[in-house]
DRENDO-1510 file (C-alpha; in Angstrom, 1 decimal, always signed):
<recs>
REC; n; res; u; v; w
REC; 1; MET; +3.7; -55.4; +22.7 .
REC; 2; TRP; +6.1; -53.2; +25.0 .
REC; 3; PHE; +8.3; -51.9; +21.9 .
REC; 4; ASP; +5.0; -49.9; +20.8 .
REC; 5; GLU; +5.2; -48.2; +23.9 .
REC; 6; ALA; +9.0; -47.3; +24.1 .
REC; 7; VAL; +11.1; -44.1; +23.7 .
REC; 8; VAL; +14.5; -45.3; +22.9 .
REC; 9; TYR; +17.7; -43.7; +24.1 .
REC; 10; GLN; +20.8; -44.9; +21.6 .
REC; 11; ILE; +24.2; -44.9; +22.3 .
REC; 12; TYR; +27.3; -46.0; +20.6 .
REC; 13; PRO; +29.3; -47.3; +23.1 .
REC; 14; LEU; +33.1; -47.6; +21.5 .
REC; 15; GLY; +32.2; -43.8; +21.0 .
REC; 16; LEU; +31.1; -42.5; +24.0 .
REC; 17; CYS; +33.2; -44.6; +26.3 .
REC; 18; GLY; +36.9; -43.3; +24.2 .
REC; 19; ALA; +37.8; -46.4; +22.9 .
REC; 20; PRO; +40.4; -46.1; +19.9 .
REC; 21; ALA; +39.7; -46.8; +16.6 .
REC; 22; GLU; +41.5; -49.4; +15.8 .
REC; 23; ASN; +41.6; -52.6; +18.2 .
REC; 24; ASP; +45.1; -52.7; +20.1 .
REC; 25; GLY; +43.7; -55.8; +22.0 .
REC; 26; ILE; +44.4; -53.6; +25.4 .
REC; 27; GLN; +41.8; -54.5; +27.6 .
REC; 28; ALA; +40.1; -51.7; +29.6 .
REC; 29; HIS; +37.0; -51.5; +31.5 .
REC; 30; ARG; +35.7; -48.0; +29.4 .
REC; 31; ILE; +31.9; -49.6; +29.3 .
REC; 32; LEU; +31.4; -49.4; +32.7 .
REC; 33; ARG; +31.0; -45.9; +32.4 .
REC; 34; LEU; +27.3; -46.7; +30.8 .
REC; 35; ALA; +26.0; -47.3; +33.9 .
REC; 36; ASP; +26.7; -43.9; +35.3 .
REC; 37; TRP; +24.2; -42.7; +32.5 .
REC; 38; THR; +21.5; -44.9; +33.9 .
REC; 39; ALA; +19.6; -41.3; +36.1 .
REC; 40; HIS; +20.0; -39.1; +32.7 .
REC; 41; ILE; +18.3; -41.9; +30.7 .
REC; 42; LYS; +15.7; -42.4; +33.1 .
REC; 43; HIS; +14.9; -38.2; +33.5 .
REC; 44; LEU; +15.5; -37.7; +29.8 .
REC; 45; GLY; +12.0; -40.6; +29.8 .
REC; 46; ALA; +13.3; -43.2; +27.7 .
REC; 47; ASP; +12.8; -46.7; +28.6 .
REC; 48; THR; +15.2; -49.0; +26.1 .
REC; 49; VAL; +18.6; -48.4; +25.6 .
REC; 50; LEU; +19.7; -49.5; +22.1 .
REC; 51; LEU; +23.8; -50.3; +22.5 .
REC; 52; ASN; +25.2; -50.2; +19.0 .
REC; 53; PRO; +28.4; -53.0; +18.6 .
REC; 54; VAL; +29.8; -54.2; +21.5 .
REC; 55; PHE; +31.5; -57.6; +20.4 .
REC; 56; ASP; +35.2; -58.1; +19.6 .
REC; 57; SER; +36.1; -56.2; +16.2 .
REC; 58; ASP; +38.3; -55.0; +13.9 .
REC; 59; ARG; +37.7; -51.6; +14.2 .
REC; 60; HIS; +34.0; -50.0; +14.5 .
REC; 61; GLY; +31.8; -52.9; +15.9 .
REC; 62; TYR; +30.3; -53.8; +12.7 .
REC; 63; ASP; +33.8; -55.7; +11.2 .
REC; 64; THR; +33.0; -58.6; +14.2 .
REC; 65; ARG; +35.5; -60.8; +15.1 .
REC; 66; ASP; +33.8; -62.8; +17.1 .
REC; 67; TYR; +30.4; -63.0; +18.8 .
REC; 68; PHE; +31.2; -64.4; +22.0 .
REC; 69; THR; +33.6; -62.1; +23.3 .
REC; 70; VAL; +33.1; -58.2; +24.2 .
REC; 71; ASP; +35.7; -55.6; +22.3 .
REC; 72; SER; +38.5; -55.3; +24.9 .
REC; 73; ARG; +38.7; -51.9; +24.3 .
REC; 74; LEU; +35.4; -51.8; +26.3 .
REC; 75; GLY; +36.0; -54.2; +28.8 .
REC; 76; THR; +34.4; -58.0; +29.7 .
REC; 77; ASN; +31.5; -59.9; +29.3 .
REC; 78; GLU; +31.6; -59.4; +33.1 .
REC; 79; ASP; +31.5; -55.3; +33.1 .
REC; 80; LEU; +28.8; -55.7; +30.1 .
REC; 81; ALA; +26.6; -58.1; +31.9 .
REC; 82; GLN; +27.0; -55.7; +35.2 .
REC; 83; VAL; +26.0; -52.5; +32.9 .
REC; 84; CYS; +23.1; -54.7; +31.5 .
REC; 85; ARG; +21.9; -55.4; +35.4 .
REC; 86; THR; +22.2; -51.6; +36.3 .
REC; 87; PHE; +20.0; -50.9; +33.3 .
REC; 88; HIS; +17.7; -53.3; +34.0 .
REC; 89; GLY; +17.3; -52.7; +37.6 .
REC; 90; ALA; +16.5; -48.8; +36.8 .
REC; 91; GLY; +13.4; -50.4; +34.4 .
REC; 92; LEU; +15.3; -50.0; +31.4 .
REC; 93; ARG; +15.0; -52.7; +28.5 .
REC; 94; VAL; +18.0; -53.1; +26.9 .
REC; 95; ILE; +18.7; -53.9; +23.0 .
REC; 96; PHE; +21.8; -54.8; +21.7 .
REC; 97; ASP; +23.1; -54.1; +17.7 .
REC; 98; GLY; +23.2; -57.7; +15.6 .
REC; 99; VAL; +25.4; -57.7; +12.7 .
REC; 100; PHE; +24.9; -60.5; +11.0 .
REC; 101; ASN; +25.2; -60.2; +7.2 .
REC; 102; HIS; +29.1; -60.1; +7.2 .
REC; 103; VAL; +32.0; -59.8; +9.8 .
REC; 104; GLY; +35.3; -58.3; +9.8 .
REC; 105; ARG; +38.7; -59.8; +8.5 .
REC; 106; GLY; +40.0; -61.0; +11.7 .
REC; 107; PHE; +36.7; -62.9; +12.0 .
REC; 108; TRP; +38.4; -66.5; +13.5 .
REC; 109; ALA; +36.8; -68.3; +10.6 .
REC; 110; PHE; +37.8; -65.8; +8.1 .
REC; 111; ARG; +41.2; -65.8; +9.4 .
REC; 112; ASP; +41.2; -69.8; +8.7 .
REC; 113; VAL; +40.2; -69.2; +5.4 .
REC; 114; ARG; +43.2; -66.9; +4.4 .
REC; 115; GLU; +45.7; -69.3; +6.2 .
REC; 116; LYS; +44.6; -72.7; +4.2 .
REC; 117; LYS; +42.5; -71.7; +1.6 .
REC; 118; TRP; +40.5; -74.2; +0.1 .
REC; 119; ASP; +41.2; -76.9; +2.7 .
REC; 120; SER; +39.8; -74.4; +5.5 .
REC; 121; PRO; +36.5; -76.3; +6.5 .
REC; 122; TYR; +34.9; -72.8; +7.0 .
REC; 123; LYS; +35.2; -71.6; +3.0 .
REC; 124; ASP; +31.5; -72.2; +3.2 .
REC; 125; TRP; +30.8; -70.0; +5.1 .
REC; 126; PHE; +31.3; -67.1; +2.8 .
REC; 127; HIS; +31.1; -66.1; -0.5 .
REC; 128; ILE; +34.8; -67.2; -2.4 .
REC; 129; SER; +35.9; -67.8; -5.5 .
REC; 130; PHE; +39.6; -69.2; -5.4 .
REC; 131; GLU; +39.7; -68.2; -8.7 .
REC; 132; GLY; +40.1; -64.4; -8.1 .
REC; 133; ASN; +41.5; -62.3; -5.9 .
REC; 134; THR; +41.5; -58.8; -3.9 .
REC; 135; ALA; +42.8; -55.6; -3.1 .
REC; 136; TYR; +44.3; -57.4; -0.1 .
REC; 137; ASN; +45.4; -60.4; -1.8 .
REC; 138; ASP; +44.4; -62.8; -0.1 .
REC; 139; GLY; +44.9; -65.5; -3.5 .
REC; 140; PHE; +41.2; -65.7; -3.3 .
REC; 141; TRP; +38.2; -63.0; -4.3 .
REC; 142; TYR; +35.2; -62.9; -1.6 .
REC; 143; GLU; +32.2; -60.7; -1.7 .
REC; 144; GLY; +32.2; -57.5; +0.7 .
REC; 145; TRP; +29.1; -55.6; +1.7 .
REC; 146; GLU; +28.1; -53.0; -0.7 .
REC; 147; GLY; +31.9; -53.9; -2.1 .
REC; 148; HIS; +33.4; -52.9; +0.5 .
REC; 149; ASN; +36.3; -56.0; +1.5 .
REC; 150; GLU; +37.0; -54.8; +4.9 .
REC; 151; LEU; +33.5; -56.2; +5.5 .
REC; 152; VAL; +33.3; -60.1; +4.5 .
REC; 153; LYS; +29.9; -61.3; +3.5 .
REC; 154; LEU; +28.6; -64.2; +5.2 .
REC; 155; ASN; +26.6; -67.2; +3.7 .
REC; 156; LEU; +23.6; -67.3; +5.6 .
REC; 157; GLN; +22.3; -70.2; +3.4 .
REC; 158; ASN; +24.6; -72.4; +5.4 .
REC; 159; PRO; +23.0; -73.9; +8.1 .
REC; 160; ALA; +26.5; -73.7; +10.3 .
REC; 161; VAL; +26.6; -70.4; +10.1 .
REC; 162; VAL; +23.1; -69.4; +11.0 .
REC; 163; GLU; +23.3; -71.7; +14.1 .
REC; 164; HIS; +26.9; -70.1; +15.4 .
REC; 165; GLN; +24.9; -66.9; +15.3 .
REC; 166; PHE; +21.6; -68.0; +17.0 .
REC; 167; GLN; +24.0; -69.8; +19.7 .
REC; 168; ALA; +25.5; -66.2; +20.1 .
REC; 169; ILE; +22.2; -64.9; +20.7 .
REC; 170; ARG; +21.1; -67.9; +23.0 .
REC; 171; ALA; +24.3; -66.4; +25.3 .
REC; 172; TRP; +23.5; -62.8; +24.8 .
REC; 173; VAL; +20.1; -63.3; +26.5 .
REC; 174; GLU; +21.7; -65.9; +29.0 .
REC; 175; GLN; +24.1; -63.7; +29.6 .
REC; 176; PHE; +22.9; -60.3; +29.7 .
REC; 177; GLN; +19.4; -60.3; +29.5 .
REC; 178; ILE; +18.9; -58.3; +26.3 .
REC; 179; ASP; +15.1; -57.5; +25.3 .
REC; 180; GLY; +15.7; -57.3; +21.4 .
REC; 181; LEU; +18.0; -56.8; +19.0 .
REC; 182; ARG; +18.9; -54.0; +16.1 .
REC; 183; LEU; +19.4; -56.1; +13.1 .
REC; 184; ASP; +22.2; -54.0; +11.4 .
REC; 185; VAL; +21.3; -53.6; +7.7 .
REC; 186; ALA; +18.5; -56.0; +7.7 .
REC; 187; TYR; +17.9; -55.2; +4.2 .
REC; 188; CYS; +20.7; -57.7; +3.0 .
REC; 189; LEU; +19.3; -60.2; +5.3 .
REC; 190; PRO; +17.5; -63.2; +3.2 .
REC; 191; PRO; +13.8; -62.9; +4.3 .
REC; 192; ASP; +13.7; -66.9; +5.2 .
REC; 193; TYR; +16.5; -65.9; +7.4 .
REC; 194; ILE; +14.3; -63.1; +9.2 .
REC; 195; ARG; +11.7; -65.4; +9.5 .
REC; 196; GLN; +14.3; -68.3; +11.4 .
REC; 197; LEU; +15.4; -65.2; +13.6 .
REC; 198; ARG; +12.6; -64.5; +14.6 .
REC; 199; SER; +11.1; -68.0; +15.5 .
REC; 200; PHE; +14.0; -68.5; +17.5 .
REC; 201; THR; +14.3; -65.6; +19.5 .
REC; 202; GLN; +10.6; -65.9; +20.7 .
REC; 203; SER; +11.3; -69.2; +21.6 .
REC; 204; LEU; +14.0; -67.7; +23.6 .
REC; 205; LYS; +11.6; -64.8; +24.8 .
REC; 206; PRO; +7.8; -64.3; +24.0 .
REC; 207; ASP; +8.4; -60.6; +24.3 .
REC; 208; PHE; +11.6; -60.2; +22.4 .
REC; 209; VAL; +11.8; -57.7; +19.6 .
REC; 210; LEU; +13.8; -57.4; +16.2 .
REC; 211; LEU; +13.5; -53.7; +14.8 .
REC; 212; GLY; +15.3; -53.8; +11.2 .
REC; 213; GLU; +17.5; -51.3; +10.1 .
REC; 214; THR; +16.0; -50.4; +6.3 .
REC; 215; LEU; +16.3; -47.5; +4.2 .
REC; 216; HIS; +14.3; -47.2; +0.8 .
REC; 217; GLY; +11.3; -49.4; -0.7 .
REC; 218; ASP; +8.3; -50.8; +1.0 .
REC; 219; TYR; +9.2; -51.9; +4.7 .
REC; 220; ASN; +6.8; -54.5; +4.4 .
REC; 221; ARG; +9.2; -56.5; +2.7 .
REC; 222; TRP; +11.2; -56.9; +6.2 .
REC; 223; MET; +8.6; -55.9; +8.3 .
REC; 224; GLY; +5.4; -58.7; +9.7 .
REC; 225; PRO; +3.7; -61.0; +11.7 .
REC; 226; GLU; +6.8; -63.5; +11.0 .
REC; 227; LEU; +9.6; -60.7; +10.5 .
REC; 228; CYS; +10.8; -58.1; +12.2 .
REC; 229; HIS; +8.7; -56.4; +14.5 .
REC; 230; SER; +9.6; -52.8; +13.3 .
REC; 231; VAL; +11.6; -50.6; +11.1 .
REC; 232; THR; +13.8; -47.9; +11.2 .
REC; 233; ASN; +12.0; -45.0; +8.9 .
REC; 234; TYR; +14.6; -43.4; +6.9 .
REC; 235; GLU; +11.8; -42.2; +4.5 .
REC; 236; CYS; +10.4; -39.5; +7.8 .
REC; 237; TYR; +13.8; -39.1; +9.0 .
REC; 238; LYS; +14.7; -36.9; +5.6 .
REC; 239; GLY; +11.4; -35.1; +5.6 .
REC; 240; LEU; +11.6; -34.2; +9.4 .
REC; 241; TRP; +14.9; -31.9; +8.9 .
REC; 242; SER; +14.6; -31.0; +5.3 .
REC; 243; SER; +10.8; -29.7; +5.9 .
REC; 244; PHE; +12.3; -27.4; +7.9 .
REC; 245; ASN; +15.0; -26.5; +5.7 .
REC; 246; SER; +12.7; -25.8; +3.0 .
REC; 247; MET; +10.1; -24.6; +4.7 .
REC; 248; ASN; +7.6; -26.9; +3.5 .
REC; 249; LEU; +5.8; -29.0; +6.1 .
REC; 250; PHE; +3.9; -30.7; +3.2 .
REC; 251; GLU; +7.5; -33.1; +2.9 .
REC; 252; ILE; +7.0; -34.6; +6.1 .
REC; 253; CYS; +2.9; -34.2; +6.9 .
REC; 254; HIS; +2.4; -36.0; +3.4 .
REC; 255; SER; +5.6; -38.8; +3.9 .
REC; 256; LEU; +3.5; -39.5; +7.3 .
REC; 257; ALA; -0.2; -39.8; +5.6 .
REC; 258; ARG; +1.0; -42.1; +3.1 .
REC; 259; GLN; +2.5; -43.8; +5.7 .
REC; 260; PHE; -0.2; -44.2; +8.4 .
REC; 261; GLY; -3.5; -42.0; +7.2 .
REC; 262; PRO; -7.1; -43.1; +7.3 .
REC; 263; GLU; -7.3; -43.8; +3.3 .
REC; 264; PRO; -7.1; -47.9; +2.5 .
REC; 265; TRP; -3.8; -47.6; +0.9 .
REC; 266; THR; -2.2; -46.5; +3.5 .
REC; 267; LEU; +1.4; -48.5; +3.9 .
REC; 268; TYR; +2.2; -49.4; +7.5 .
REC; 269; LYS; -1.2; -48.4; +9.0 .
REC; 270; GLY; -1.2; -50.1; +12.8 .
REC; 271; ALA; +2.8; -50.1; +12.7 .
REC; 272; HIS; +5.3; -48.8; +15.1 .
REC; 273; LEU; +8.5; -48.3; +12.8 .
REC; 274; LEU; +11.5; -46.7; +14.3 .
REC; 275; SER; +11.7; -42.9; +14.2 .
REC; 276; PHE; +14.6; -40.4; +14.9 .
REC; 277; LEU; +16.3; -37.3; +13.6 .
REC; 278; ASP; +19.6; -39.0; +13.7 .
REC; 279; ASN; +21.7; -41.8; +14.4 .
REC; 280; HIS; +25.6; -42.8; +14.7 .
REC; 281; ASP; +25.5; -43.0; +10.7 .
REC; 282; VAL; +24.0; -39.0; +9.9 .
REC; 283; THR; +24.8; -36.0; +10.6 .
REC; 284; ARG; +23.1; -34.8; +13.7 .
REC; 285; ILE; +19.9; -32.7; +13.9 .
REC; 286; ALA; +21.5; -29.3; +15.6 .
REC; 287; SER; +24.2; -29.5; +12.7 .
REC; 288; GLN; +21.6; -30.3; +9.7 .
REC; 289; LEU; +18.8; -27.9; +10.8 .
REC; 290; THR; +19.8; -24.4; +9.1 .
REC; 291; ASN; +17.7; -22.4; +11.9 .
REC; 292; PRO; +18.7; -23.4; +15.1 .
REC; 293; THR; +15.0; -22.6; +16.3 .
REC; 294; HIS; +13.7; -25.3; +14.7 .
REC; 295; LEU; +15.2; -27.9; +16.6 .
REC; 296; PRO; +12.5; -28.0; +19.7 .
REC; 297; LEU; +10.1; -28.1; +16.4 .
REC; 298; ALA; +11.8; -31.1; +15.3 .
REC; 299; TYR; +11.7; -32.9; +18.4 .
REC; 300; ALA; +8.1; -31.7; +19.0 .
REC; 301; LEU; +7.3; -33.6; +15.6 .
REC; 302; LEU; +9.0; -36.7; +16.1 .
REC; 303; PHE; +7.6; -37.6; +19.7 .
REC; 304; GLY; +4.3; -36.5; +18.0 .
REC; 305; MET; +4.3; -38.8; +15.1 .
REC; 306; PRO; +3.1; -42.3; +14.9 .
REC; 307; GLY; +6.3; -44.6; +15.9 .
REC; 308; VAL; +8.7; -45.6; +18.4 .
REC; 309; PRO; +11.0; -42.2; +19.2 .
REC; 310; ALA; +14.8; -42.6; +19.2 .
REC; 311; VAL; +17.1; -39.8; +20.5 .
REC; 312; TYR; +20.8; -40.4; +19.9 .
REC; 313; TYR; +23.0; -39.8; +23.1 .
REC; 314; GLY; +24.0; -36.2; +22.9 .
REC; 315; SER; +21.9; -34.4; +20.4 .
REC; 316; GLU; +19.2; -34.6; +23.6 .
REC; 317; TRP; +21.7; -30.9; +24.6 .
REC; 318; GLY; +22.0; -29.8; +20.9 .
REC; 319; MET; +25.4; -31.5; +20.3 .
REC; 320; LYS; +26.4; -31.0; +16.8 .
REC; 321; GLY; +28.5; -33.5; +14.4 .
REC; 322; VAL; +28.9; -33.6; +10.6 .
REC; 323; LYS; +29.2; -36.8; +8.6 .
REC; 324; GLY; +32.1; -37.2; +6.4 .
REC; 325; GLY; +35.8; -35.7; +6.2 .
REC; 326; GLY; +37.0; -39.5; +6.4 .
REC; 327; THR; +36.4; -39.8; +9.9 .
REC; 328; ASP; +33.5; -41.2; +12.4 .
REC; 329; ALA; +34.5; -39.3; +15.3 .
REC; 330; PRO; +31.8; -36.0; +15.0 .
REC; 331; LEU; +29.5; -38.6; +15.0 .
REC; 332; ARG; +30.1; -40.9; +17.6 .
REC; 333; PRO; +32.4; -38.4; +20.2 .
REC; 334; GLU; +33.5; -39.8; +23.7 .
REC; 335; VAL; +31.3; -38.1; +26.1 .
REC; 336; GLU; +32.5; -38.0; +29.8 .
REC; 337; MET; +29.4; -37.1; +31.2 .
REC; 338; ALA; +25.7; -36.4; +30.3 .
REC; 339; GLN; +24.6; -33.1; +30.1 .
REC; 340; TRP; +21.4; -31.2; +30.7 .
REC; 341; SER; +19.9; -27.9; +29.0 .
REC; 342; GLU; +16.8; -26.2; +27.9 .
REC; 343; LEU; +16.4; -28.2; +25.1 .
REC; 344; THR; +17.0; -31.6; +27.1 .
REC; 345; ASP; +14.2; -30.5; +29.9 .
REC; 346; TYR; +11.7; -29.9; +26.6 .
REC; 347; ILE; +12.6; -33.7; +25.3 .
REC; 348; ALA; +11.6; -35.3; +28.8 .
REC; 349; LYS; +8.3; -33.2; +28.4 .
REC; 350; LEU; +7.7; -34.5; +25.3 .
REC; 351; ALA; +8.6; -38.2; +26.2 .
REC; 352; ASP; +6.4; -38.1; +29.2 .
REC; 353; ALA; +3.5; -36.8; +27.1 .
REC; 354; HIS; +4.3; -39.3; +24.6 .
REC; 355; ARG; +4.3; -42.4; +27.1 .
REC; 356; GLN; +1.5; -41.7; +28.8 .
REC; 357; SER; -1.0; -40.9; +26.0 .
REC; 358; PRO; -2.4; -44.0; +24.1 .
REC; 359; ALA; -3.1; -42.0; +21.3 .
REC; 360; LEU; +0.3; -40.7; +20.6 .
REC; 361; CYS; +1.7; -44.7; +21.0 .
REC; 362; TYR; -0.9; -46.2; +19.0 .
REC; 363; GLY; -3.1; -43.6; +16.8 .
REC; 364; GLY; -3.7; -43.3; +13.5 .
REC; 365; TYR; -2.8; -40.3; +11.4 .
REC; 366; ARG; -5.0; -37.5; +10.1 .
REC; 367; ASN; -3.4; -34.0; +8.4 .
REC; 368; VAL; -6.1; -31.3; +9.9 .
REC; 369; VAL; -4.6; -27.8; +9.0 .
REC; 370; LEU; -1.6; -27.6; +6.7 .
REC; 371; THR; +0.6; -25.1; +5.3 .
REC; 372; ASN; +4.3; -24.3; +4.2 .
REC; 373; ARG; +4.7; -23.4; +7.9 .
REC; 374; GLN; +2.2; -24.7; +9.5 .
REC; 375; CYS; +0.8; -28.1; +10.5 .
REC; 376; ILE; -2.0; -29.6; +12.8 .
REC; 377; PHE; -2.7; -33.4; +12.3 .
REC; 378; GLU; -4.7; -35.8; +14.3 .
REC; 379; ARG; -3.9; -39.0; +16.4 .
REC; 380; ALA; -6.5; -40.9; +18.0 .
REC; 381; ALA; -6.6; -44.2; +19.5 .
REC; 382; GLU; -8.5; -45.6; +22.9 .
REC; 383; GLY; -11.4; -42.6; +23.0 .
REC; 384; GLN; -8.3; -40.6; +23.1 .
REC; 385; ARG; -7.4; -37.7; +20.5 .
REC; 386; VAL; -4.7; -35.6; +20.0 .
REC; 387; LEU; -3.8; -32.6; +18.0 .
REC; 388; VAL; +0.0; -31.9; +17.4 .
REC; 389; ALA; +0.2; -28.2; +16.1 .
REC; 390; VAL; +3.5; -26.5; +14.7 .
REC; 391; ASN; +4.5; -23.6; +13.6 .
REC; 392; ALA; +7.8; -23.2; +12.0 .
REC; 393; ASP; +7.3; -19.5; +11.0 .
REC; 394; SER; +8.8; -16.4; +12.8 .
REC; 395; GLN; +5.5; -14.6; +12.7 .
REC; 396; PRO; +2.4; -15.9; +14.7 .
REC; 397; TYR; -0.8; -17.5; +13.0 .
REC; 398; THR; -4.0; -18.0; +13.4 .
REC; 399; ALA; -5.7; -21.3; +12.2 .
REC; 400; HIS; -9.0; -21.7; +11.7 .
REC; 401; PHE; -10.9; -25.2; +12.3 .
REC; 402; ASP; -13.4; -27.4; +13.6 .
REC; 403; ALA; -11.5; -28.8; +16.9 .
REC; 404; GLY; -14.8; -30.9; +17.6 .
REC; 405; CYS; -14.3; -29.7; +21.1 .
REC; 406; GLY; -14.2; -26.3; +23.4 .
REC; 407; ARG; -11.2; -26.8; +25.1 .
REC; 408; ALA; -8.5; -29.2; +25.2 .
REC; 409; GLU; -5.3; -29.6; +27.4 .
REC; 410; ASP; -1.7; -29.1; +26.1 .
REC; 411; LEU; +0.2; -32.4; +27.5 .
REC; 412; ILE; +3.5; -30.5; +26.6 .
REC; 413; THR; +2.1; -28.0; +29.2 .
REC; 414; GLY; -0.4; -28.9; +31.4 .
REC; 415; GLN; -2.2; -25.5; +30.3 .
REC; 416; THR; -5.7; -25.5; +29.2 .
REC; 417; HIS; -6.7; -24.3; +25.3 .
REC; 418; ASP; -9.1; -22.8; +24.3 .
REC; 419; PHE; -10.6; -22.9; +20.6 .
REC; 420; GLY; -13.1; -20.5; +20.5 .
REC; 421; GLY; -12.1; -18.2; +17.7 .
REC; 422; GLY; -9.4; -19.7; +16.3 .
REC; 423; SER; -6.5; -21.4; +17.3 .
REC; 424; GLU; -3.4; -18.9; +18.1 .
REC; 425; LEU; +0.1; -20.5; +17.3 .
REC; 426; PRO; +3.2; -18.2; +18.0 .
REC; 427; PRO; +6.3; -18.1; +16.0 .
REC; 428; TYR; +8.2; -21.5; +16.9 .
REC; 429; SER; +6.0; -23.0; +19.2 .
REC; 430; ALA; +4.4; -26.7; +19.1 .
REC; 431; PHE; +1.4; -28.0; +21.1 .
REC; 432; TYR; +0.0; -31.8; +22.0 .
REC; 433; TRP; -3.7; -30.7; +22.2 .
REC; 434; LYS; -5.3; -33.8; +23.8 .
REC; 435; THR; -9.4; -33.8; +23.8 .
REC; 436; GLU; -11.6; -36.9; +24.6 .
REC; 437; ARG; -13.2; -38.6; +21.2 .
</recs>
């Protein structure tokens, strides 16, 4: 499937485009700004754009008011269609954020319930009790997502709710030609619902991809032939930065071996989980790492490990942002123009190496050398083998191991590496050594 070889570029449009934090109802054609990012995204080496919520909402996009209408703060449906045409015309695929577990209090059907109470024909669209109340004092109790009553949980056992959402998805495919969906809080969605969604979207487009947001637990609960094609790899997200901060590369490498290693008990062998260093919900990687010199090495691990790598807008040039403080602005800032830096250039080389290497796209995982500060692991597929080597130390390191060959090409630099007498790893360095199996 095309997604298995993808490099994803994630954008939070309400933030990047500078939309007001609260929906003021004033239409502004801000989303057209995204079209100007097309050349930057292509130059970076990404081939897929993931857009976080773009439809009418109360505040941040995950509190939907209307599945069929683009948020007025971003513009019109035609504006979004124009952006998607620009992306597709440049060879970029487009994934939308599908928020199907809950809606905002401004959602049209919930407003009807607030007005008509038990006389509303939509009362069964939600989990409601007219014998209780909430802090909003609506005169009835309802279930919110994880206790947040500004996010009203939908009753996905109601066929009318499912049909409404599926018709919205059909409209998105027809109007915007989208290639897939990120399923917000997929871990909250009933498996039967995901199965229906998989069957429905495949009837619209055979190669339509479903990417589920999952945090903990066994990802196979939400990923499989009838479920999501892929899910977010939060387990390795944590290991990617904390391994450097604690100078303990055993953490990330043991996680990768547990997920993708050669042993029969490996959890996700052959799967293509979404790998990331940061996103719209977590502290940016440039703020998370205690040693800035480790930043390019973290990206080298991201693009070298099994999975589909994703880059969050702004982080490719080292933008900082810390989660907390009662505002999401540091994580989702307005950006007038994309920037290019030495880090951006390095990530572009990593992306190019990843996309052109069958081993990096499809290979399994095997630890070859592992210390607290150094790691070398093997990826192998389709007659090709890549050794990913990282030295996180400030001192050089000589790795002695049987490389199975005398020389290899570094996919990042194009230079030839000689394995004779041990492999010298300079301080703060990373390599993708390509050999034949």
